[in-house]
LOLOMI-653168 format. One record per residue: residue in one letter; x, y, z of N, C-alpha, C, O in turn; chain. Coordinates in nm, 4 decimals, always signed. Layout:
N
+---------+----------+----------+----------+----------+----------+----------+----------+----------+----------+----------+----------+----------+--------+
! residuo !       nX !       nY !       nZ !      caX !      caY !      caZ !       cX !       cY !       cZ !       oX !       oY !       oZ ! cadena !
+---------+----------+----------+----------+----------+----------+----------+----------+----------+----------+----------+----------+----------+--------+
!       A !        X !        Y !        Z !        X !        Y !        Z !        X !        Y !        Z !        X !        Y !        Z !      A !
...
+---------+----------+----------+----------+----------+----------+----------+----------+----------+----------+----------+----------+----------+--------+
END
This chain:
86
+---------+----------+----------+----------+----------+----------+----------+----------+----------+----------+----------+----------+----------+--------+
! residuo !       nX !       nY !       nZ !      caX !      caY !      caZ !       cX !       cY !       cZ !       oX !       oY !       oZ ! cadena !
+---------+----------+----------+----------+----------+----------+----------+----------+----------+----------+----------+----------+----------+--------+
!       M !  -0.8560 !  +1.3486 !  +1.1196 !  -0.8076 !  +1.2267 !  +1.0654 !  -0.6634 !  +1.2224 !  +1.1212 !  -0.6008 !  +1.3275 !  +1.1346 !      A !
!       A !  -0.6106 !  +1.1047 !  +1.1534 !  -0.4917 !  +1.0885 !  +1.2268 !  -0.3853 !  +1.1276 !  +1.1229 !  -0.3977 !  +1.1405 !  +1.0011 !      A !
!       T !  -0.2686 !  +1.1444 !  +1.2082 !  -0.1597 !  +1.1982 !  +1.1596 !  -0.0665 !  +1.0987 !  +1.0471 !  +0.0205 !  +1.1382 !  +0.9694 !      A !
!       G !  -0.1150 !  +0.9627 !  +1.0672 !  -0.0300 !  +0.8750 !  +0.9555 !  +0.1031 !  +0.8523 !  +1.0049 !  +0.1883 !  +0.8087 !  +0.9275 !      A !
!       R !  +0.1321 !  +0.8780 !  +1.1302 !  +0.2659 !  +0.8394 !  +1.1713 !  +0.2944 !  +0.7192 !  +1.1923 !  +0.4160 !  +0.7017 !  +1.1986 !      A !
!       E !  +0.2226 !  +0.6124 !  +1.2082 !  +0.2350 !  +0.4883 !  +1.2341 !  +0.2405 !  +0.4252 !  +1.0880 !  +0.3121 !  +0.3293 !  +1.0592 !      A !
!       L !  +0.1709 !  +0.4795 !  +1.0154 !  +0.1786 !  +0.4236 !  +0.8506 !  +0.3327 !  +0.4804 !  +0.8026 !  +0.4054 !  +0.4100 !  +0.7326 !      A !
!       I !  +0.3692 !  +0.6023 !  +0.8442 !  +0.4602 !  +0.6429 !  +0.7909 !  +0.5939 !  +0.5787 !  +0.8504 !  +0.7057 !  +0.6045 !  +0.8059 !      A !
!       E !  +0.5714 !  +0.5019 !  +0.9441 !  +0.7013 !  +0.4421 !  +1.0096 !  +0.7222 !  +0.3127 !  +0.9366 !  +0.8292 !  +0.2524 !  +0.9451 !      A !
!       L !  +0.6108 !  +0.2649 !  +0.8576 !  +0.6277 !  +0.1232 !  +0.7897 !  +0.7321 !  +0.1353 !  +0.6827 !  +0.7474 !  +0.2476 !  +0.6346 !      A !
!       R !  +0.7989 !  +0.0464 !  +0.6427 !  +0.8831 !  +0.0446 !  +0.5233 !  +0.8130 !  +0.0579 !  +0.4078 !  +0.7097 !  -0.0044 !  +0.3836 !      A !
!       N !  +0.8820 !  +0.1629 !  +0.3112 !  +0.7905 !  +0.1885 !  +0.1704 !  +0.6870 !  +0.2996 !  +0.1995 !  +0.6504 !  +0.3675 !  +0.1036 !      A !
!       I !  +0.6465 !  +0.3196 !  +0.2967 !  +0.5191 !  +0.4126 !  +0.2821 !  +0.6023 !  +0.5616 !  +0.3611 !  +0.6732 !  +0.5726 !  +0.4611 !      A !
!       G !  +0.5478 !  +0.6666 !  +0.2518 !  +0.6120 !  +0.7776 !  +0.2684 !  +0.4540 !  +0.8756 !  +0.3144 !  +0.3564 !  +0.8137 !  +0.3568 !      A !
!       V !  +0.4517 !  +0.9774 !  +0.3037 !  +0.3746 !  +1.0655 !  +0.3473 !  +0.2323 !  +1.0781 !  +0.2476 !  +0.1162 !  +1.0871 !  +0.2876 !      A !
!       R !  +0.2788 !  +1.0756 !  +0.1129 !  +0.1655 !  +1.0692 !  +0.0074 !  +0.0989 !  +0.9403 !  +0.0220 !  -0.0238 !  +0.9399 !  +0.0326 !      A !
!       I !  +0.1578 !  +0.8412 !  +0.0238 !  +0.0886 !  +0.6949 !  +0.0310 !  +0.0034 !  +0.6892 !  +0.1741 !  -0.1108 !  +0.6447 !  +0.1858 !      A !
!       A !  +0.0727 !  +0.7357 !  +0.2627 !  +0.0065 !  +0.7319 !  +0.4169 !  -0.1300 !  +0.8147 !  +0.4120 !  -0.2339 !  +0.7810 !  +0.4689 !      A !
!       E !  -0.1079 !  +0.9535 !  +0.3172 !  -0.2286 !  +1.0285 !  +0.3389 !  -0.3403 !  +0.9679 !  +0.2408 !  -0.4584 !  +0.9991 !  +0.2565 !      A !
!       R !  -0.3060 !  +0.8946 !  +0.1555 !  -0.4051 !  +0.8281 !  +0.0553 !  -0.4629 !  +0.7001 !  +0.1189 !  -0.5777 !  +0.6590 !  +0.1024 !      A !
!       L !  -0.3783 !  +0.6501 !  +0.1849 !  -0.4372 !  +0.5083 !  +0.2641 !  -0.5164 !  +0.5790 !  +0.3828 !  -0.6139 !  +0.5098 !  +0.4121 !      A !
!       Q !  -0.5083 !  +0.6769 !  +0.4493 !  -0.6051 !  +0.7259 !  +0.5327 !  -0.7131 !  +0.7835 !  +0.4732 !  -0.8128 !  +0.7948 !  +0.5446 !      A !
!       H !  -0.7188 !  +0.8183 !  +0.3740 !  -0.8166 !  +0.8674 !  +0.2666 !  -0.9285 !  +0.7431 !  +0.2503 !  -1.0498 !  +0.7639 !  +0.2462 !      A !
!       V !  -0.8798 !  +0.6387 !  +0.2437 !  -0.9819 !  +0.5392 !  +0.2140 !  -0.9745 !  +0.4447 !  +0.3666 !  -0.9742 !  +0.3216 !  +0.3684 !      A !
!       D !  -0.9697 !  +0.5176 !  +0.4685 !  -1.0075 !  +0.4570 !  +0.6158 !  -0.9187 !  +0.3565 !  +0.6462 !  -0.9654 !  +0.2646 !  +0.7136 !      A !
!       I !  -0.7691 !  +0.3475 !  +0.6050 !  -0.6507 !  +0.2542 !  +0.6615 !  -0.5554 !  +0.3627 !  +0.7298 !  -0.4723 !  +0.4341 !  +0.6736 !      A !
!       H !  -0.5854 !  +0.3576 !  +0.8529 !  -0.5253 !  +0.4527 !  +0.9580 !  -0.3917 !  +0.4127 !  +1.0379 !  -0.3170 !  +0.4893 !  +1.0989 !      A !
!       S !  -0.3799 !  +0.2685 !  +1.0218 !  -0.3017 !  +0.2133 !  +1.1020 !  -0.2177 !  +0.0609 !  +1.0209 !  -0.2544 !  -0.0040 !  +0.9230 !      A !
!       A !  -0.1041 !  +0.0448 !  +1.1042 !  -0.0495 !  -0.0906 !  +1.0145 !  -0.1423 !  -0.2009 !  +1.0270 !  -0.1481 !  -0.2846 !  +0.9369 !      A !
!       A !  -0.2278 !  -0.2106 !  +1.1468 !  -0.3171 !  -0.3244 !  +1.1783 !  -0.4212 !  -0.2962 !  +1.0835 !  -0.4810 !  -0.3964 !  +1.0443 !      A !
!       D !  -0.4603 !  -0.1809 !  +1.0344 !  -0.5579 !  -0.1605 !  +0.9152 !  -0.5213 !  -0.2148 !  +0.7959 !  -0.6007 !  -0.2744 !  +0.7231 !      A !
!       L !  -0.3853 !  -0.1949 !  +0.7669 !  -0.3146 !  -0.2282 !  +0.6483 !  -0.3223 !  -0.3866 !  +0.6132 !  -0.3494 !  -0.4453 !  +0.5084 !      A !
!       R !  -0.2812 !  -0.4404 !  +0.7666 !  -0.2775 !  -0.5862 !  +0.7399 !  -0.4089 !  -0.6412 !  +0.7509 !  -0.4256 !  -0.7471 !  +0.6905 !      A !
!       H !  -0.5125 !  -0.5913 !  +0.8180 !  -0.6399 !  -0.6665 !  +0.7917 !  -0.6946 !  -0.6546 !  +0.6649 !  -0.7469 !  -0.7548 !  +0.6160 !      A !
!       V !  -0.6917 !  -0.5256 !  +0.5876 !  -0.7249 !  -0.5189 !  +0.4420 !  -0.6272 !  -0.6211 !  +0.3256 !  -0.6583 !  -0.6927 !  +0.2305 !      A !
!       G !  -0.5079 !  -0.5868 !  +0.3856 !  -0.4193 !  -0.6454 !  +0.2838 !  -0.3888 !  -0.5662 !  +0.1625 !  -0.4823 !  -0.5139 !  +0.1019 !      A !
!       A !  -0.2502 !  -0.5504 !  +0.1156 !  -0.1911 !  -0.4889 !  +0.0172 !  -0.2924 !  -0.4808 !  -0.1063 !  -0.3147 !  -0.3670 !  -0.1477 !      A !
!       V !  -0.3538 !  -0.5829 !  -0.1676 !  -0.4365 !  -0.5853 !  -0.2969 !  -0.5586 !  -0.5017 !  -0.2685 !  -0.5981 !  -0.4174 !  -0.3491 !      A !
!       E !  -0.6246 !  -0.5279 !  -0.1411 !  -0.7410 !  -0.4414 !  -0.1194 !  -0.6864 !  -0.2917 !  -0.0916 !  -0.7466 !  -0.1940 !  -0.1361 !      A !
!       A !  -0.6024 !  -0.2837 !  -0.0372 !  -0.5536 !  -0.1353 !  +0.0034 !  -0.5270 !  -0.0721 !  -0.1329 !  -0.5637 !  +0.0431 !  -0.1560 !      A !
!       H !  -0.4748 !  -0.1334 !  -0.2073 !  -0.4593 !  -0.0600 !  -0.3742 !  -0.5700 !  -0.0376 !  -0.4296 !  -0.5989 !  +0.0734 !  -0.4743 !      A !
!       K !  -0.6558 !  -0.1500 !  -0.4352 !  -0.7933 !  -0.1251 !  -0.4855 !  -0.8621 !  +0.0131 !  -0.4408 !  -0.8971 !  +0.1006 !  -0.5199 !      A !
!       R !  -0.8744 !  +0.0178 !  -0.3149 !  -0.9033 !  +0.1018 !  -0.2387 !  -0.8761 !  +0.2504 !  -0.2999 !  -0.9546 !  +0.3386 !  -0.3345 !      A !
!       V !  -0.7252 !  +0.2429 !  -0.2995 !  -0.6675 !  +0.3596 !  -0.3364 !  -0.6988 !  +0.4236 !  -0.4927 !  -0.7277 !  +0.5383 !  -0.5269 !      A !
!       R !  -0.6811 !  +0.3041 !  -0.5680 !  -0.7056 !  +0.3447 !  -0.7308 !  -0.8403 !  +0.3926 !  -0.7465 !  -0.8708 !  +0.4773 !  -0.8305 !      A !
!       Q !  -0.9420 !  +0.3254 !  -0.6458 !  -1.1011 !  +0.3783 !  -0.6727 !  -1.0965 !  +0.5151 !  -0.6378 !  -1.1456 !  +0.6023 !  -0.7095 !      A !
!       A !  -1.0400 !  +0.5373 !  -0.5318 !  -1.0675 !  +0.6807 !  -0.4678 !  -0.9936 !  +0.8052 !  -0.5372 !  -1.0266 !  +0.9200 !  -0.5073 !      A !
!       F !  -0.8883 !  +0.7777 !  -0.6347 !  -0.8095 !  +0.8370 !  -0.7068 !  -0.7897 !  +0.8091 !  -0.8528 !  -0.6802 !  +0.7918 !  -0.9064 !      A !
!       P !  -0.9416 !  +0.8057 !  -0.9294 !  -0.9299 !  +0.7307 !  -1.0606 !  -0.8466 !  +0.8090 !  -1.1695 !  -0.7855 !  +0.7485 !  -1.2576 !      A !
!       G !  -0.8471 !  +0.9470 !  -1.1592 !  -0.7697 !  +1.0236 !  -1.2461 !  -0.6229 !  +1.0210 !  -1.2316 !  -0.5596 !  +1.0887 !  -1.3126 !      A !
!       E !  -0.5578 !  +0.9542 !  -1.1420 !  -0.4172 !  +0.9568 !  -1.1324 !  -0.3249 !  +0.8162 !  -1.1529 !  -0.3678 !  +0.7140 !  -1.0993 !      A !
!       S !  -0.2376 !  +0.8119 !  -1.2061 !  -0.1649 !  +0.7277 !  -1.2474 !  -0.0857 !  +0.6435 !  -1.0944 !  -0.0171 !  +0.7067 !  -1.0142 !      A !
!       L !  -0.1134 !  +0.5037 !  -1.0829 !  -0.0695 !  +0.4494 !  -0.9672 !  +0.0156 !  +0.3392 !  -0.9909 !  -0.0189 !  +0.2225 !  -1.0099 !      A !
!       P !  +0.1306 !  +0.3866 !  -0.9883 !  +0.2460 !  +0.3060 !  -1.0650 !  +0.2343 !  +0.1763 !  -0.9396 !  +0.2213 !  +0.2057 !  -0.8208 !      A !
!       L !  +0.2411 !  +0.0386 !  -0.9861 !  +0.2454 !  -0.0662 !  -0.9132 !  +0.3614 !  -0.0631 !  -0.7985 !  +0.3396 !  -0.0798 !  -0.6785 !      A !
!       C !  +0.4768 !  -0.0409 !  -0.8522 !  +0.5786 !  -0.0329 !  -0.7594 !  +0.5577 !  +0.0841 !  -0.6528 !  +0.6202 !  +0.0735 !  -0.5472 !      A !
!       Y !  +0.5017 !  +0.1590 !  -0.6657 !  +0.4782 !  +0.2698 !  -0.5607 !  +0.3552 !  +0.2528 !  -0.4875 !  +0.3374 !  +0.3340 !  -0.3968 !      A !
!       Y !  +0.2725 !  +0.1716 !  -0.5053 !  +0.1466 !  +0.1327 !  -0.4348 !  +0.1409 !  -0.0147 !  -0.3897 !  +0.1784 !  -0.0504 !  -0.2780 !      A !
!       L !  +0.0920 !  -0.0972 !  -0.4829 !  +0.0874 !  -0.2412 !  -0.4567 !  +0.2067 !  -0.2943 !  -0.3926 !  +0.1989 !  -0.3574 !  -0.2872 !      A !
!       Y !  +0.3215 !  -0.2704 !  -0.4546 !  +0.4445 !  -0.3660 !  -0.4303 !  +0.4810 !  -0.2798 !  -0.2851 !  +0.5093 !  -0.3436 !  -0.1838 !      A !
!       S !  +0.4779 !  -0.1422 !  -0.2844 !  +0.5102 !  -0.0908 !  -0.1616 !  +0.4425 !  -0.1394 !  -0.0411 !  +0.5005 !  -0.1739 !  +0.0619 !      A !
!       L !  +0.3204 !  -0.1399 !  -0.0600 !  +0.2212 !  -0.1941 !  +0.0546 !  +0.2602 !  -0.3441 !  +0.0736 !  +0.2557 !  -0.3673 !  +0.1944 !      A !
!       E !  +0.2903 !  -0.4356 !  +0.0159 !  +0.3323 !  -0.5583 !  +0.0487 !  +0.4541 !  -0.5566 !  +0.0962 !  +0.4794 !  -0.6328 !  +0.1895 !      A !
!       G !  +0.5570 !  -0.4702 !  +0.0439 !  +0.6475 !  -0.4669 !  +0.1134 !  +0.6616 !  -0.4096 !  +0.2436 !  +0.7541 !  -0.4411 !  +0.3185 !      A !
!       A !  +0.5667 !  -0.3206 !  +0.2751 !  +0.5593 !  -0.2760 !  +0.4065 !  +0.4882 !  -0.3670 !  +0.5107 !  +0.5096 !  -0.3560 !  +0.6315 !      A !
!       L !  +0.3987 !  -0.4613 !  +0.4542 !  +0.3401 !  -0.5930 !  +0.5307 !  +0.4473 !  -0.6908 !  +0.5762 !  +0.4469 !  -0.7554 !  +0.6810 !      A !
!       R !  +0.5431 !  -0.6910 !  +0.4762 !  +0.6652 !  -0.8046 !  +0.4927 !  +0.7684 !  -0.7233 !  +0.5774 !  +0.8540 !  -0.7855 !  +0.6402 !      A !
!       D !  +0.7646 !  -0.6076 !  +0.5811 !  +0.9002 !  -0.5314 !  +0.6326 !  +0.9959 !  -0.5655 !  +0.5544 !  +1.0963 !  -0.6146 !  +0.6061 !      A !
!       V !  +0.9899 !  -0.5494 !  +0.4186 !  +1.1191 !  -0.5344 !  +0.3250 !  +1.0666 !  -0.4223 !  +0.2111 !  +0.9547 !  -0.3752 !  +0.1906 !      A !
!       H !  +1.1878 !  -0.4019 !  +0.1506 !  +1.1834 !  -0.3003 !  +0.0554 !  +1.1089 !  -0.3652 !  -0.0868 !  +1.1375 !  -0.4761 !  -0.1320 !      A !
!       W !  +1.0087 !  -0.2726 !  -0.1463 !  +0.9228 !  -0.3453 !  -0.2312 !  +1.0026 !  -0.4183 !  -0.3499 !  +0.9483 !  -0.5089 !  -0.4131 !      A !
!       N !  +1.1372 !  -0.3745 !  -0.3788 !  +1.1943 !  -0.4469 !  -0.4778 !  +1.2434 !  -0.5932 !  -0.4245 !  +1.2888 !  -0.6762 !  -0.5034 !      A !
!       E !  +1.2332 !  -0.6140 !  -0.3093 !  +1.3048 !  -0.7534 !  -0.2615 !  +1.1737 !  -0.8511 !  -0.2197 !  +1.1881 !  -0.9393 !  -0.1351 !      A !
!       I !  +1.0434 !  -0.8272 !  -0.2874 !  +0.9566 !  -0.9176 !  -0.2487 !  +0.9321 !  -1.0304 !  -0.3591 !  +0.8319 !  -1.1017 !  -0.3650 !      A !
!       G !  +1.0427 !  -1.0338 !  -0.4463 !  +1.0400 !  -1.1339 !  -0.5414 !  +0.9501 !  -1.1404 !  -0.6795 !  +0.8292 !  -1.1189 !  -0.6708 !      A !
!       D !  +1.0023 !  -1.1662 !  -0.7904 !  +0.9017 !  -1.1495 !  -0.9002 !  +0.7933 !  -1.2413 !  -0.8979 !  +0.6941 !  -1.2066 !  -0.9620 !      A !
!       D !  +0.7894 !  -1.3484 !  -0.8399 !  +0.6899 !  -1.4474 !  -0.8308 !  +0.5548 !  -1.3751 !  -0.7377 !  +0.4380 !  -1.3878 !  -0.7747 !      A !
!       V !  +0.5880 !  -1.3122 !  -0.6347 !  +0.5120 !  -1.2469 !  -0.5528 !  +0.4499 !  -1.1353 !  -0.6182 !  +0.3301 !  -1.1184 !  -0.5955 !      A !
!       K !  +0.5079 !  -1.0575 !  -0.6937 !  +0.4846 !  -0.9641 !  -0.7699 !  +0.3754 !  -0.9835 !  -0.9022 !  +0.2830 !  -0.9092 !  -0.9353 !      A !
!       Q !  +0.4153 !  -1.0937 !  -0.9557 !  +0.3015 !  -1.1416 !  -1.0412 !  +0.1880 !  -1.1902 !  -0.9964 !  +0.0833 !  -1.1669 !  -1.0567 !      A !
!       E !  +0.1917 !  -1.2693 !  -0.8777 !  +0.0507 !  -1.2992 !  -0.7822 !  -0.0108 !  -1.1760 !  -0.7704 !  -0.1179 !  -1.1565 !  -0.8279 !      A !
!       L !  +0.0481 !  -1.0804 !  -0.6962 !  -0.0050 !  -0.9719 !  -0.6580 !  -0.1033 !  -0.8745 !  -0.7713 !  -0.2136 !  -0.8248 !  -0.7488 !      A !
!       K !  -0.0089 !  -0.8669 !  -0.9168 !  -0.0654 !  -0.8145 !  -1.0242 !  -0.2050 !  -0.8837 !  -1.0515 !  -0.3142 !  -0.8307 !  -1.0716 !      A !
!       A !  -0.1680 !  -1.0252 !  -1.0461 !  -0.3097 !  -1.0905 !  -1.1094 !  -0.4116 !  -1.0737 !  -1.0074 !  -0.5239 !  -1.0838 !  -1.0567 !      A !
!       Q !  -0.4119 !  -1.0526 !  -0.8875 !  -0.5169 !  -1.0190 !  -0.8067 !  -0.5549 !  -0.8640 !  -0.8050 !  -0.6278 !  -0.8292 !  -0.7121 !      A !
!       V !  -0.5187 !  -0.7768 !  -0.8869 !  -0.5455 !  -0.6512 !  -0.9032 !  -0.6175 !  -0.6520 !  -1.0129 !  -0.6613 !  -0.5465 !  -1.0588 !      A !
+---------+----------+----------+----------+----------+----------+----------+----------+----------+----------+----------+----------+----------+--------+
END
């Protein structure tokens, strides 16, 4: 398994999220862009069903990583749209 360094370098992505992304076969920024924040969140949630995955730590963080902004800056309208897709 890759080190996840490329994922960790993305905004909002720490070691734990990077490890979980790698667990669901998302190993790079390109992989994350390809599947998108919603699908990545769904995969992680499915892979770790017994754990609480707060939206701000996963869904919003992943979207923020794709947009290169802090998750809290993506806007309430985008957050609502993302939540509706999950």
